[in-house]
N, C-alpha and C positions, 0 to 999 in steps of 0.2 A: 151414411154413404149414399151418393147419387147413383142411380141405376144407369146413367148415360155414359157415353164415351167422351173423353176430353182429348182434344188434339192440342199439343203444346209445341210451340216453337221456342227454342231457348238457345242462348249463346253466352258462353263464358270464355274469356281469353287468358285466364291465369289460374293457377292452382287454388288460390283463395276462392275464386268464383266457382270452380268445380266443387269445392266443399259446400259452399252455400247452395248451389243448384241441386246437389245430391240430396241434401236434407229437405229442401223444398219439394222435390219430386217424390221423395219417400212419403211425405205427408199428403201429397196430392193422390198418391196411389191408395191411401187409406180412405179417400173420399169418393172415388169413382171405381166402377167395375173394371174399366179399361182406360189406359192412357196411352196415346200414341205420341212419342217424343221424337222431335227432329231438331237438328241444328248443329252446334259445335260445342264440344265440352271435352272433359278429360275422363280418366278411368272411373272415377266415382260416379259421375253421371251415367257412364256406360252401364254400370251395375243397376241403374234405375231404368234401363231400357233405351238409352240414347245411342243411336248409331251416328257418330260424328261425321259430318260432311267433309271436314278437313281436320288434320291434327291440330289440337288446341295450341300447341307450342308455336304454330305459324303466326299466331296473333300476339304472342308475347314479345313485345318490343319495349326497350327501355331507353331513357335519356332523350336528348334532343336530335341526335344525328341518325340513329338507327331507324326511326320511323320514316325518315325521308328516303333512306336507302331502300327500304322495303315497300315503299308506297305503291309501286305498280302491282305487286303481289297482293297487298292488302286491299286495294281497290277491286282487283279481280275477284277475290274471295267475297267481298261485300256484294258485288254485282250478282254473283252466282247465288248467294243466299237470298237476296231480294227477289230474283226471278223465281227461285224455287217456292218461296212462301206466297208470292202473288199468284203463282199457278196452282199452289196447293195450300189454301189459306188455313191456318190453325185457328182454334178458338181464341187463343191468346199467344202473343209473342212476349217473352220475358228476356230482356237484356240484363246481364249481370255485370255490374261495374264496367270497366273499359269504356268510359263515356265517349271518348273521342271516336271510337269505332261504332259503338252501339247506338248513340243518339241519332246519327245520320241514317243508320239502318232503320231505326224505329220510326223516324220521320217519314221515310219512303213507304214503309209498311202501313203506317197509320193513314197516310194519304190514299192508300189503296183500300181502306176500309177495314183493316185488321186492328183489333184491340191490342194495345201495347202497354206493357208494364216494365218498370225499370227497378232493379234491386240494387241497393247501395247508392245513396245520394252522392253526386259529385260535390266537391268541397266549395259550393257556391258561397258558403258562409265564410270561407277563408280567403279566396281570391277568385277573380274572373266571375264576379257576381252577375254580369250581363248574360251569362249562359242560361239563366232562368227562363229567358224568353224563348230560346231554342228548345229547352226542355219542355216548356208548355206546349209548343207546336208538335212535339215528338211523342208524347206519352199520354196515356189515359190514366195511369196510376203510378205513383212513386212510393216505393217501400223503403223506409229509412231504418237504419240500425240504431240511431241515437235520437233521443226525444227533442233536443234543441233544433234539429234539422227541419222539423215539420213546419215551423212558423213561416219561413220564407216561401214555402209552397202555398200555404193558406193565403198569404198576402197576395199571391198572384193567381189565386183560384185554380191551383193545380191539385187534383185529388191526391191525397197522401195518407199513408198509414204507417205509424211507428210500430215495428214488429219485434223490437228487442234485439239483443246481440247474441249470436250463437255461443261466443266464448263465455258469456255470463251464465248460460245454461250448462256449459261443459265443465267449468271450473267450480268446485264446491265452495260454499260460503266460508268454510273454514278449511285451511290446508295445513297439514301437520309437517312442520319443518324437520322433525326428527326422522320421519319416514323418508323424506327427500334426501336427507344427509346419509341415511343408511344405503339408499339406492345408489348414491354417488361415492360410497365408501369414504365419507367425510367424518371427521371427528365430531362427536356430539357436543364437545366442549369448545369454548372460544367463539369469538365473533367471526362471521363470514360476510364478505362483500362480493356480490356477483357483479362482474364487469362485462358489459355488452356494447362494444363499439360499433355495432351495425353489421349488415350482411353484404354490403357492396364494397368493392375494392377501394373506392374513393373514401368512403366513410372510415374504413379500417385504417387506411393510410393517414388520414387526418387526425383521428381521435385516439388510436391506440397509444402513441407515445405520451400523450397527455394523461390518459387513463392509467398507464403503468407508472408514471411519475406520481400520480395520486396514491396508488397502492404503496409505492416506496415510502412516501411521506407518512402514510398511516401506520406502516410497520414501526416507524420510529416513535409514534405517539401511543399506539395501542398494542401492548405486548400480547402475543397469542393470536392476533388476527390473521386470517388467511383469506384467499381469494379464489373464486371460480371464474373461469374464462371460457364460455362456450363458443365454439366456432360454428358459423351457420352452414358451412359446407367444407369439402376437402380443400378447395382453393384458399378459403379464408384460414383454415387450419395451418397451412404451410406459411401463409403470410404472418400469422400470429406467432408461429414458432420463431420466425426471423426476428420479430420485435422483441421477443422474450430473451434473446441472446444478450441484450443490453442489461438485463436484470437477472443474472444467474442465481442469486441468493433469495429472490422473492418467493415467499410461500404461496405459490399460485398453481392451480391445477388447470391445465388446458384440456378441454373435452370436446368431442365431436357431437354437435347437436345438443340435445337435452337442455335447451335454454330454459324451458319451463321448470324442470327439476332444479336447475341451478338457482333460479330466482326463488323457488319454494324453499330451498335449503338455506337461503341467505337471510341475514338480519336486515340488510338494505341492498339496494341495487343502484349502480351507476350505469346509465345507458344512453344511447343515442335516441333522438326523437323518432317516433314511429309507432307502429302497432304494438311493439313490445311494451310500451308504456301503459297501454290498456291492460295487457296481460299481467304486468307487475301490480297494477292497481287491484285487479280482480283477485290476485294471490295475496293481497293485503300486505305488500312489502313496500315500506317507505323508499323513496327513490330521489335521485338527483338526475335531471335530464340535462345533457350537454350536447352541443352540436356545432360543427364547423363545416364550412364549405369554401369553395374558391371565392375570392373577392368579387369576381364578376357575377357569379350566381347569387351571392349574398346581396349585391347591389340591386339585382333584378327582383329577387324575392321580397326584399324589405320594402320595395316600392309598390308591389302589387298586392301584398298581403293585407287583408282587412280584419284579421282576428288579432286579439290581444295576446294570445298564447300559442305556443308551438305544441305542447304536450296535451294529449287527449284527457288526462285527469283534470288538468286546469280548464280545458275547454268545457268539459262536462260539468265541473263545479262552478264555472264562470267566475273563478277567482284563482289567485296564486296558491293553490293547494300544495304543490310541490315545487322545489326550486328549479328554475330554468336558467342555464348559463349558456348563452349562444354567442357564436363567433368570437369576438375579442374577449368576452367574459369567460370563455371556455378555457380557463387557466387552472393549473393544478392547485395553486394556493386557494383560489376562490371555491373550487370544487371540494377540497378538503374541509374548508370552513363550513360549507353547506352540509357535508356528510356527518360531521361530528355529532350533532344532536340526533341524527337519525340512527346512528349506530348505538348510541347510549339509550337506555330505557328511561322513560319519563313521560310526563303528561302530554307534551307536544306530540310525541310519537303515537301515543294511544289515541289522541284526538284525531290525528290524520288517518289512522287505521279505521276509526269509527266512521269517518266521512267516506272512505273507500267502500266500506260495507254498505252504506246507504245508497251509493251510486250503483253498486253491484246489484242490489235488490231492485232498483229502478230499471235496470237493463235485463233482468232475469225474468222474461215474460213467456218463454216457450216460443222461440223464434220460428221454428218449423211450422207449428200449428197456426200461429198468427199469420205468417206469410201465406201459407196455403189457403187459409180461410179468406183472406183478403182477395186472393186470385179467384177463388170459387164465387165469392160475392160479386166481383166485377163481371165474371163470365155470365153469371145468372142474370144480371141486369141487362147485359148486351144481348142475351138470347131471347128476351121478352119481346 
């Protein structure tokens, strides 16, 4: 432990960032006698001593339209934060995710002589690769959660440290399906498919009819199969209830939240592309990834994307480890065909699970301690 005081500026704009920041601050507390924490965050970072300058939810904007509507307020918040830290310089400022907001803030603070670090790499490997030049001007250290992200920073002489992923630390290497089934009051017999059409209204509207048709077709092929359908929140629960009216005889259980338990209880998972694919992989559950969006957004995304894969398991493996059925291919018949070998026991299923395990071990590095030590090392260098 250092005997000195550390002054930390920190900013997270979303719940996921609040979680990352809280773990990092807890590990920094173990390394210093005293930490002074200022910035913006949520309740978890507040438990680590942060008095948030603004409510974190004022930074949580989604989509293409909302940021423009909220732009005056967001600019005012950023100006206030910049002025505060220039007048009261921290030893280090840590921006967590929210790159569109944080990178500009980090750029201004770095120009003022403040050491800046950014936690969670923007997806420069997937699209908008030109952002690497802005990142290089804005930060002194990038902390990445995935190993493949480091090379692009090294190629541009940006100091970078791979710190592992907190979910890989949190989720055990082996997860007992029978315990999860008991928790959800599911039968221990029979195959179970977890169905997860996303957390946003647009995703649920696009994917749920297809996913439920998949479930219907599987009941005709696989006697005794049942389904778990976790709803991300109360609004999604009501939407999913409406969709289920078209399938009154489907052996499906709609639950509030508990998506991790649903995946752990399942033999396989059908889900939308997103962070849930990483969670399913860490739970060692074979999966099919399917996704649809409006024709306009698909035309835009398909032109600017530079990655071969949509799902994190495939990106991490750098190969088609799990099936991806996107846009026009996100059809019930194709999804059913992809799910059949995953539901059945066999060598292909076991091989996929073994690869999931290898990736889990690669990511399971002790995120909190590695991230904190990287910050300590950077501050120590700057203090010399």
